C-alpha positions as CSV (number, residue, x, y, z in Angstrom):
1,M,229.7,-40.3,181.1
2,T,226.6,-38.1,180.3
3,A,227.3,-34.9,178.5
4,V,226.5,-31.7,180.5
5,A,225.5,-30.0,177.2
6,E,225.0,-31.3,173.8
7,L,224.3,-30.1,170.3
8,R,223.2,-32.6,167.6
9,A,223.3,-31.5,163.9
10,A,222.6,-28.0,165.2
11,S,222.0,-25.2,162.7
12,M,221.4,-21.5,163.3
13,R,220.2,-18.9,160.9
14,L,219.7,-15.3,161.9
15,G,218.8,-12.4,159.6
16,G,219.2,-14.5,156.5
17,R,222.7,-15.6,157.5
18,T,223.8,-19.1,158.4
19,L,226.0,-18.9,161.5
20,W,226.6,-22.6,161.6
21,D,225.2,-25.8,160.2
22,G,225.3,-29.4,161.3
23,L,227.3,-28.7,164.5
24,D,227.8,-31.7,166.7
25,L,229.2,-31.1,170.1
26,A,229.1,-32.8,173.5
27,V,230.5,-31.0,176.5
28,E,231.7,-33.4,179.2
29,P,231.7,-32.8,183.0
30,G,234.8,-30.8,184.0
31,E,235.7,-29.9,180.4
32,F,237.1,-26.4,179.6
33,L,235.8,-25.6,176.1
34,A,236.8,-22.3,174.4
35,V,234.5,-20.8,171.8
36,L,236.3,-18.5,169.3
37,G,235.8,-16.7,166.0
38,P,235.4,-13.2,164.5
39,N,232.7,-10.8,165.6
40,G,229.3,-11.9,164.3
41,A,230.2,-15.5,163.9
42,G,227.6,-16.7,166.5
43,K,229.7,-17.2,169.7
44,T,227.2,-15.4,172.0
45,T,224.3,-17.0,170.0
46,L,225.7,-20.4,170.9
47,L,225.5,-19.5,174.6
48,K,222.0,-18.2,174.2
49,V,220.9,-21.5,172.7
50,L,222.3,-23.3,175.8
51,L,220.6,-20.8,178.1
52,G,217.3,-21.5,176.4
53,L,216.9,-18.0,175.1
54,L,217.1,-18.9,171.4
55,E,215.7,-21.8,169.5
56,L,217.9,-23.6,166.9
57,S,216.9,-23.4,163.2
58,G,217.6,-27.1,163.0
59,G,218.9,-30.0,165.0
60,S,218.7,-30.4,168.8
61,A,220.2,-28.9,172.0
62,F,220.3,-30.5,175.4
63,V,221.5,-29.3,178.9
64,A,221.9,-32.1,181.5
65,G,219.9,-34.4,179.1
66,V,216.8,-32.1,178.8
67,A,215.8,-29.1,176.6
68,P,217.8,-26.0,177.6
69,R,214.7,-24.2,179.0
70,E,214.1,-27.1,181.3
71,G,217.8,-27.3,182.3
72,R,218.3,-23.6,183.3
73,D,218.8,-24.5,187.0
74,Q,221.8,-26.6,185.9
75,V,223.6,-23.5,184.4
76,G,225.6,-20.7,185.8
77,Y,226.1,-17.6,183.5
78,V,228.9,-15.0,183.5
79,P,227.9,-12.1,181.2
80,Q,230.2,-9.7,179.4
81,L,231.8,-7.2,181.7
82,R,229.9,-4.0,182.0
83,A,231.0,-1.4,184.5
84,F,228.6,-0.5,187.3
85,D,227.7,3.1,188.1
86,R,230.1,4.3,190.7
87,A,227.2,5.7,192.7
88,L,225.4,2.4,192.9
89,P,224.9,1.6,196.6
90,L,224.8,-2.2,195.9
91,R,227.5,-4.1,197.8
92,G,229.6,-6.9,196.3
93,R,227.8,-9.5,198.5
94,D,224.4,-8.2,197.5
95,L,225.3,-8.9,193.8
96,V,226.3,-12.5,194.7
97,R,223.2,-13.0,196.8
98,F,221.0,-12.5,193.6
99,G,222.3,-15.9,192.5
100,F,221.0,-17.7,195.6
101,D,217.8,-19.7,195.2
102,G,217.6,-21.6,198.4
103,P,216.1,-21.1,201.9
104,R,216.7,-17.5,203.2
105,Q,218.3,-18.7,206.4
106,D,221.0,-20.4,204.3
107,A,221.8,-17.4,202.1
108,R,224.5,-15.8,204.3
109,A,226.6,-18.9,204.7
110,A,226.3,-19.8,201.0
111,V,227.3,-16.3,199.9
112,D,230.2,-16.2,202.3
113,A,231.4,-19.6,200.9
114,A,231.1,-18.4,197.3
115,L,233.0,-15.2,198.1
116,E,235.7,-17.2,199.8
117,A,236.0,-19.5,196.8
118,V,236.8,-16.6,194.4
119,G,238.9,-14.7,196.8
120,A,236.5,-11.8,197.2
121,R,235.8,-11.7,200.9
122,G,238.1,-8.7,201.4
123,Y,235.9,-6.3,199.4
124,A,232.5,-8.0,199.7
125,D,231.0,-5.1,201.6
126,E,232.4,-2.4,199.3
127,P,230.1,-0.5,196.9
128,I,230.3,-2.5,193.7
129,G,230.7,0.5,191.5
130,R,234.0,1.4,193.2
131,L,235.6,-2.0,192.6
132,S,238.0,-2.7,189.7
133,G,236.9,-4.7,186.7
134,G,238.7,-7.7,187.9
135,E,237.1,-7.6,191.3
136,Q,233.6,-7.1,189.7
137,Q,234.2,-10.1,187.5
138,R,235.2,-12.3,190.5
139,L,231.9,-11.4,192.1
140,R,230.0,-12.3,188.9
141,I,231.7,-15.6,188.9
142,A,230.8,-16.2,192.6
143,Q,227.2,-15.4,191.7
144,A,227.2,-17.8,188.8
145,L,228.7,-20.6,190.8
146,L,226.6,-20.1,193.9
147,G,224.3,-23.0,193.2
148,H,227.1,-25.4,192.2
149,P,225.9,-25.7,188.6
150,P,227.4,-28.5,186.5
151,L,227.7,-26.1,183.5
152,L,229.1,-22.6,183.5
153,L,228.7,-20.4,180.5
154,C,231.1,-17.4,180.2
155,D,230.5,-14.7,177.6
156,E,233.9,-12.9,177.0
157,P,234.7,-12.7,180.7
158,L,238.2,-11.3,180.0
159,L,237.1,-8.2,178.0
160,S,238.5,-5.0,179.5
161,L,240.7,-6.8,182.0
162,D,244.5,-6.4,182.1
163,L,246.7,-9.4,181.7
164,S,247.1,-10.0,185.4
165,H,243.3,-10.1,186.0
166,Q,242.9,-12.2,182.9
167,H,245.2,-14.8,184.4
168,D,243.4,-14.6,187.8
169,V,240.0,-15.2,186.3
170,T,241.0,-18.1,184.0
171,A,243.0,-19.8,186.9
172,L,240.0,-19.4,189.2
173,L,237.6,-21.1,186.6
174,D,240.2,-23.8,186.0
175,R,240.5,-24.6,189.7
176,R,236.7,-24.7,190.0
177,R,236.2,-27.2,187.2
178,R,239.0,-29.4,188.5
179,E,237.6,-29.4,192.1
180,D,233.9,-29.5,191.3
181,G,233.8,-31.1,187.9
182,T,232.0,-28.0,186.5
183,A,232.1,-27.8,182.7
184,V,233.2,-24.4,181.5
185,V,232.1,-23.1,178.0
186,F,234.2,-19.9,177.6
187,V,233.5,-17.5,174.8
188,T,236.6,-15.4,174.0
189,H,238.2,-13.4,171.2
190,E,241.7,-14.4,172.2
191,I,243.0,-17.9,172.7
192,N,246.3,-17.2,174.4
193,P,245.0,-16.3,177.9
194,V,243.1,-19.6,178.1
195,L,245.6,-21.8,176.1
196,P,247.1,-23.4,179.3
197,Y,243.7,-24.5,180.5
198,V,241.6,-25.3,177.5
199,D,240.7,-29.0,176.6
200,R,239.0,-28.3,173.3
201,V,238.1,-25.4,171.0
202,V,235.0,-24.6,168.9
203,Y,235.9,-22.1,166.2
204,L,233.1,-20.4,164.3
205,A,233.8,-18.4,161.1
206,G,232.0,-17.8,157.8
207,G,229.1,-20.1,158.5
208,R,231.5,-23.0,159.1
209,W,232.9,-24.5,162.3
210,A,235.7,-26.7,163.6
211,V,235.9,-28.6,166.9
212,G,239.1,-30.1,168.4
213,S,242.1,-29.5,170.5
214,A,243.9,-26.1,170.1
215,D,246.6,-27.9,168.1
216,E,244.0,-29.5,165.8
217,V,242.0,-26.3,165.2
218,F,244.8,-23.7,165.1
219,T,246.5,-24.8,161.9
220,S,246.9,-22.9,158.7
221,A,245.0,-25.4,156.7
222,R,242.0,-25.6,159.1
223,L,241.5,-21.9,159.5
224,S,242.1,-21.2,155.8
225,S,239.2,-23.7,155.2
226,L,237.0,-21.9,157.7
227,Y,237.6,-18.4,156.3
228,G,237.8,-19.3,152.7
229,A,241.1,-17.4,152.5
230,T,244.7,-17.9,153.1
231,I,245.4,-17.9,156.8
232,D,248.8,-18.6,158.4
233,V,249.1,-19.8,162.0
234,V,252.4,-19.3,163.8
235,R,253.5,-19.9,167.3
236,V,255.7,-17.3,169.0
237,R,257.0,-18.2,172.5
238,D,254.0,-20.4,173.3
239,R,251.5,-17.9,171.9
240,I,249.3,-18.5,168.8
241,V,249.3,-15.7,166.2
242,V,246.8,-15.8,163.3
243,L,247.9,-14.0,160.1
244,G,246.0,-13.2,156.9
245,A,247.3,-12.0,153.6
246,D,247.3,-8.4,154.8
247,G,248.9,-9.1,158.2
248,E,247.3,-10.1,161.5
249,V,243.7,-11.2,161.2
250,E,241.9,-8.2,162.7
251,A,238.5,-10.0,162.9
252,C,239.9,-12.7,165.1
253,H,241.6,-10.4,167.5
254,H,244.5,-12.8,168.1
255,H,246.9,-10.0,169.1
256,V,250.5,-10.3,170.1
257,H,251.1,-8.3,173.3
């Protein structure tokens, strides 16, 4: 099975800092991969490499077997949630339409199908600035999935969403990858909302990295090694909580709700 995205001995240095070094990663079709770590660890940078917006400092990156810049049409992208101006006249379906790259006469049917897939038909003709954060995020996902890309990159798509909307968004992405075989690379600051869905985790911290299942990565020994400090990982009612010497690790944002 050919990897949808791949990093081989990948290294990234920015501003004199090493974000990661020697990273090997192959994302398989239909895989749900979570990318975690503290602020500044290079999570969004990793997405930018796969989007072809940044070059690696060393090693190689591939999307659908070619260089990321050549494979951009194979990628859907969901950016961090930023609220739209309430006065913006753009409708929900107009935002989704921006993601369509086919013949004009096919646009309406394609947009309607994408809206239906994310459960957004009911507010597709409303001004986007008046929709809730969860509704806006569903529209962004519809836009990103419009061309049925084999790879979907999501940059903190749950930020600013309440727990109910977090569940809706992650369940929507999980259904899509199971039905269409779309690989999902999901940057997040909190493992718990995606824990039921995730196949593997990439954890970036302190210039180091770890890749494996959540059970393999979220151990006291593994995270202590990454941070170069004593870290305790505990499970509370099926939730993962990461604790440092001074209490909960603030930089990781693994909060108990």
